[in-house]
C-alpha positions, 0 to 999 in steps of 0.5 A, spaced: 349 662 945 345 665 939 343 672 939 335 673 937 337 679 933 343 676 930 339 670 928 333 674 925 338 679 921 342 672 919 336 669 917 334 675 912 341 675 909 340 668 907 333 668 905 335 674 900 341 671 898 338 665 896 332 668 893 337 671 888 340 665 887 347 668 889 353 664 892 355 665 899 362 666 896 360 671 891 356 675 896 362 674 901 367 677 896 362 683 895 362 685 902 369 684 903 369 678 908 370 671 908 365 665 906 365 663 913 364 670 916 358 670 912 356 663 914 356 665 921 352 672 920 347 668 916 346 662 922 346 668 927 352 665 930 355 672 930 352 679 929 354 683 923 358 689 925 355 695 923 360 697 918 358 692 913 350 695 914 351 700 908 354 695 903 348 690 904 343 695 899 348 695 894 350 687 894 343 684 896 338 690 893 334 691 900 334 697 904 338 696 911 332 696 915 329 690 912 335 686 914 334 689 921 327 688 921 325 695 921 323 698 915 322 706 914 319 710 909 326 715 910 330 709 907 333 709 900 331 704 895 336 700 892 336 704 886 337 711 890 342 707 894 346 706 887 345 713 885 348 716 891 354 711 891 355 713 884 355 720 885 360 720 891 365 717 886 364 722 881 369 728 881 366 735 884 365 738 877 361 732 874 357 732 881 355 739 879 353 737 872 349 731 875 346 735 880 344 741 875 341 735 870 337 732 876 334 739 878 332 741 871 329 734 870 325 735 877 323 742 876 320 740 869 315 735 872 
C-alpha cells in the first residue's frame, strides 16, 4: 500500500532527477543505495529513510524541504550546503583560516 507522503517525496525525487537528466543508477550510487531502492522511493513504494535526506541537496541541488513539500527560508541553499560540506571536511587549522577570510569579506561589505 502506498503512502501519500512517500509518493509525494518520490515524485519530487524522480522529477528532479529527470529534469537534470541524471541516470537513476548514478543518483543511487551518489546516495549510497541500489538503483532498485531509489526506484522504490521514486514510486512511493517505500519512504526514504531520514538518514538519506541530508544527502539530497548535494546530489540533486534542491533543499531538503523541497523533497518533503515544506520549504523554509531557514534552509540552506544548494551552494550553502556545498560550502558547509566542504568546511566540515577541512582540518581545524584550515577551518579557522576560512572563517577569518569569510568574516573579513562580510565585514567589508
